[in-house]
Steps between C-alpha positions, in 0.01 A plus 500: 500500500485166670218361289508531124174589333416644160351808669807574712728420206317754281515761776872462563576509127332841482681615814830394344408670171430833670804476725552563867635853458202617301259331745668677792480836318127452435443399864691802628290725279176330617416399144306188597267526199794490264643198680164330466493577126856384446500184712152376595326548165780347286525205742129442473502514122764227484298250702312226322127448511528165678536676837176600672445873440440590866791290622722663238415851620515408871832317490660762278381783728625316810840425347537854366402643840751277679778617265404870529460492880851356522638771274304773685617370841139445607513239776274209419462127535318277259342159501458469875242317705353668806202378702446219247469754217744523211590860431643606164693792644518719807663833577731495695535154656364222719662640813310827465181309418524332839571833678296779344234454231485877439847477348418211266343477155380162369514476121313246289549451127180358350566201278142395430181642355284322762347760731427246774869406518604867511246574778613197700863611475412851616292358785802298618721808472245696708544246778863609518481869405186678624570827316365500144746781421785256566373225271599566139363292215655507152283353225480490122176699509333742741324327786262674733611426857541702821874423505753690291506368144721556199507355152779375280453802278761771460358783714354281773813289538713817511274635776549170689879544487476862614266403783742228615786748489296754699390241756862407570599867516216596737570202726872584485607155395747389245724200454778674688312581823251219554738251658 
């Protein structure tokens, strides 16, 4: 963690409490829902009310995803700018984004309740990635959009992780063979 924040601090405390070995066991068994219950939920409960609710969920989901993708060997890059648009995360990387959009998922973690801001962000992402199926939006609550959307709730977030794992498997990419 390069930047310290109360959200990331709470997340990594819960990760440390559960332990790397147990996390790896749960990942190997595909028990994403249990990981969510044992890390995301306790992290969230320890955050104070002075952090905006939507920012809290969005930043926590993004940080948790970054950690899990690393542990799951899902190739990804985060916090990149492409075509004057800041992207929260992409699978697999910027090089592939420049070569073949069919092999790239753009992921946005919603950190606001303002629908106009969410729509503007998606519109900018659509300028880069034409396929709605390859634009994934993770939000605190369900949003009705043509792109793929998930929530920061147990079952939906678990489905997001499984879908990311399947995308990488189908496209035959992992951290060991993308270079």
